[in-house]
N, C-alpha and C positions, 0 to 999 in steps of 0.2 A: 454528312462528314464525307463522304464522296468514297468513291470505290476503294477497295482492300481496306477501307479504316473502320475496326473494330473498336467496339465499349464492353464494357460491364461493372455492377460496384464490386470492389471484393466485401469482405468477410467482414471489414472492419467499418465503412460505408462511407470507402472514399472512391471515387471515379478513375477507372484508369482506361486508357488507348493505348490501342498498338496499332503497328500498319503490318498489314499481314497479305506478302505477297509471296504469289506459288514458288516454291522453290527458291526461295531465301529467308533468311532468317529474318523474323519477326523484332520492329524497331519501337521503344516507347515510346507513347508521345507525349509532353508536356504541356500544362495548360487546359482550358478547352479549347471544345471545336471549334473555329473558326475564328481563335484568337489571333494576335501577329504571330506570339511565340509558337501555338499549334499548329501553324497551319505553315512557318520557317520551319519548322523541324518536321513538319511532313512533305514539305519541297524535296527538302535536304534527304533525306530518306527512299523520298521514289526515285530522284538523281546518282544516290550511292548506294549500293549493298554493305558495304563497311560502315559507312556513318554511323554514328552512337549518339541519342539523343542527350544535350545538354542536361546539365542539375537545372530541377523546378526553380522558374526567379533568376536563372542566373543572366537572361536576357536585361533584364533591366538592374543590371546590379554597374555599381561602378567602387572599383578598387580603394578596397580602402575602410569603404563604410560598414557597420554593422551587418546589414544583410550581405557581403558580399563572404564576411567573416563569419557569421555563422552557416552560409550554403557549404564551405570549408572544414570547417567543423563537426557535420553534419556528414562528411566524409572520413571524415579521422578514426584512426586507432581510439583514440583518446574516449571517441561518442562510441564506435561501437563496442567498447568494454564493457561499456556500464549496463547494468541488467538494463533488461525490457519494461519493466514496470518504471523502473527510474529516469527511461528516457524517455516514456511516456509522461509522467510528470513534469520533467524537465520542460521539454519539447513545448507544452502547451504555455509555460512563461517566457519560455523561449519566442515563441512565435507572438504572443502578444506585448513584447518587448518590444521586436522587430516589426510591431505593425506601428506603431509611436514612434521606431527612432530607427528605423534599418534606413533610413539616409542619410545620418548623422554619422561623420568623421569616428572611428572607434578609437579613436588617440587622443579625441578630444574628450574623447568619459573622463570628468572629474567629481569631486566629492560633494560639489553644493549638486550638481544636478541627479548624484545618486541619492544625497539624502532628502531632494523634494521629493521622487519616487519610492520612498521607503516611507516616510513621513505619512503616504496616504493609506499604509497596508499595517493590519494587523502586526503585534507582534510574531507571530507564529508564518502571519505571510510571508515578512521580513527577511525572516531565515530561507524560509522556501527558495526565497525570490535569489540568496548571497547564493548558495550553494547551486542552481541554476547559473547562473550570471561568472561565478567563480569558474567554474569549469570552464566557459567560455573564455574568459580572461588568461587563464594558466595558457590555455590554446595560443592565445593570440601574444603573451609573453617569449611562448615558446620559438615561434614563427617570426619574431622580432617586429609585428604587427604593433605593441605597444610597449613600454620601458618598463611599467611597474604597475604594480595592483589598485587600483585608487581606494577598495575596499578597504584596505589596513587603516585607511584615518576614518572612516566611515562606521558609526554607533549606532548599534541595533537597541530599541526598546526593550526595557526589559521585559522577559516573559515570567506571566507569571507559573506555580510550580505546578508541573502535572502532577495531577493525582489520579488515582484507579478509574474515578469516571468519569475523567476527561475525554472530549471527543466521542467513540463511538459506545455507546452504554453493553455494557455485559445483558447477555439472556436473563432472564429473573428465572426463578424453578417453575411458575407457572405457565410461562412462554413455552420452555423445553417442553412442559406435560401434555398442553396444549398440540406440537405440530409432535409429539408422539402416537396421540391417542389417532390425527387423523391420518398420518404413515405410520402403515404398518411394517414390524417388520420383510424383508422382500421385495421390498419399493427403491428404485434406484433412491428417492428421497432420502430414506430414511438412512439410507446406507452410507449418503454425505453427510447428512446429519450427524449420524456417528463419529467420522470421521474426523469432521471439521469440533467436533465438543470432547471426545474421547481420547483424541491425536494433540489437538490445542495448536494445529497450525494453520498458518495460510491458506489461505485457498491456493496461492500458486503453488503450493507444495504438494498441497490434498489433490489435485489433480493429476500430480504425478504420482500417486502413491499406487505402487501394485505388490502380488503376491514377490517378486523378486527382490523389496526391501525388508523381509521381515525374514530373522535370524532369529531364532531361540526366543522365540516371543518378542523379538522387539524390532520396532519400524527402527533404519535406520540407515538415516538422508544427510543430506545437508541443504541448509534452506537456499532458494535460488537465490533471492535478493540479495545475502551477505556474502554466502558461500562457509553459514557457519555449522557447523557437525552439531546434528540433536538425535536422543535415544530416549525413541517412546513404547514403552508395553503396549504389545496388544492387550488389553481388560475385556473380562470375561461379554459385555455390552458389545464393544467395537465386533469381537470373533462373531457373536450370534448373527452380528447385523452384515458380517462377512458370508456367513455359512448359508441365510435364507436367503443369497443370491442362488439363482443358474447358473452350473460350471461355465465357467470360462476361460482362453485363453487369451485376454486380454491381457496386455500389461500394465495397463491402468484398474484400479478397482470401478471408479466411475467413469463411463462412458456415456458417451447420446442416445436416442435412440435409432441411430443407425450407425452405431456400432465402433463411434471414434472416441477419442480421446478427446474432453472439452479443452475447449480453449480459455484462457482466463478472464475476460471478457465476456463470453458464452457462457460461461461456469455462472458469473454472478448473475445475468438475467434470470436462468434459469433456477436458481434456489430463492431469486426475490418471488420469481412466481409462484412457486411452493409456497412458498412462506402467503404471501395472500388467497392462494387458496386453503392455506389451514387459518385464516383469519387472523395473521398476527397482523400489527401495527406497523408503519416503514416507518412511524417516526413519532419522539416524544410531545406529550402536548405541553408539557411546564418548559424544556429545556429547546426545543425544537432540533432536536438533535435525532440524529440514524436509531434505529432500533432495528431488532433481530437483521443485521446482517451474518456474513461469514465472521465479519473478525470478531462481533458481537459473542460467539459462540468460542471464540480461542482466549477473547478478555473473562470468558465464564468460567474457562476452563481453570486458565490459571489461577482465579481466585477462589477454586471449591481444593483444589489443590493446597494453596495458601490457609485456606481456612482450618484444612486439615494435618497442617502442621508441618508441611514443606518446607525445607530452609532456601535460601536464596540459592544457594547451588546446589541445590537439586533442579530448581524451576529455572536456573540458565540452562542445566542439563537438556530438562527436559523441551525447553523452546528455541533452543539452539540463539540465545540473547550473548551478544556479545561482551557485554560489561553488566555490573552486579545492579545500578540505574533502574532498568525496566523490573527486574524479578524484586528489589525493595520496595517499588511502588504498590504492590500485593502484601509483602508480608509486613507491611510498617501498616500497612490499612487494617489487616486482621489484628495486630497489637494495637491499635487506639483500641475497635470494635470490643477485646476484650478488655483494656484499662478501663473501659467505661464501662461495664456490665459490674467489673469489679467497687466500680465507685459506686453504683443501684446499690448492693449489695450491703455496702458499709453504712447507708442511707437506712436499708431498711430498719423500724423501729425493732427494740429487744426488750427481751422481761431483765431488767437489772436487777441484780443481788443488793440489798442493802441500800442504806440512806447515801447519796453519791454528797460529795463533800461540792458546794457553789463552787464552780472555779474562782466570783472575784471575792469571796469571802476570806481565800491566803493572802496573808498578809508577803508582803517585801520579802520578809525573815524567812518566811517556810519556802518560797520559791527558790532561796539560796542555797536551800539545805541538801 
């Protein structure tokens, strides 16, 4: 790579390269070593102390194209205001869109082209695509790059109504018992499990939880993804898991083996390994959907609370949901289950007193009386 050039792989697995000259500020280098983009940036950095590397991909962009608009969008306040997990999900969609259409003029994006792209996607994928692209379109409209939103005339495929077991499957009681039998109280794995199940929050919130969030027996926080507040009581099971851990002055309940807070992806990988050690399945054999995930524990917590009579309002406060639609999935599922059990009771044979009158022996006159 040349003298003063240093490279490493960051925690996300992406390669990073810098020019480091003694006594001067390090300069990030775009692209890969020996590429025209990389070598041009390095040459300019060697010649100028104050030069900053251009945005990745800008050397090959043409003004007015999808590629140029995306580079500007990624540097905008609109993009940076999004939650980290939202940016991660949308960027994967936008980058795929860039690979296929980056050289095309953004102003020429039309309804038929979008419809052709959407026709190849499932209803759920269509909605995720629209969310990601509409952020870019809104930015482009604000910057007068395009005049109108072509999505206003695009119709999406009808999506099936989500149910309790759509997507990630909640943990079954047998799976919970298996994990608890493998990891005893006092282990980091068991504490993470109890936080996920007892608090019932997403992993991006669980990895931030600490003693500073507990007041009067309640964990009070705001969801990182939406900013909605939630209030969760510290149950006896959760308190036992916290008390079983060695004394600590960390700001989070869960830390790595090096005493550092977990990242979102790092926690997910670590917890998956814990489930593997406990012998829990990764995927459902029938539906091919994920099993025994952190989010599956959140769904299990919501299911348990609904089964024990929690109302829609109570579920919304506990899980930090913005609308009642999320909570209604669980309460309605429990209501259907209870109704089915009541119907089964009706069908059970009973001892009858007296001789019932055959229903078809009744005359029309009798029915009218």
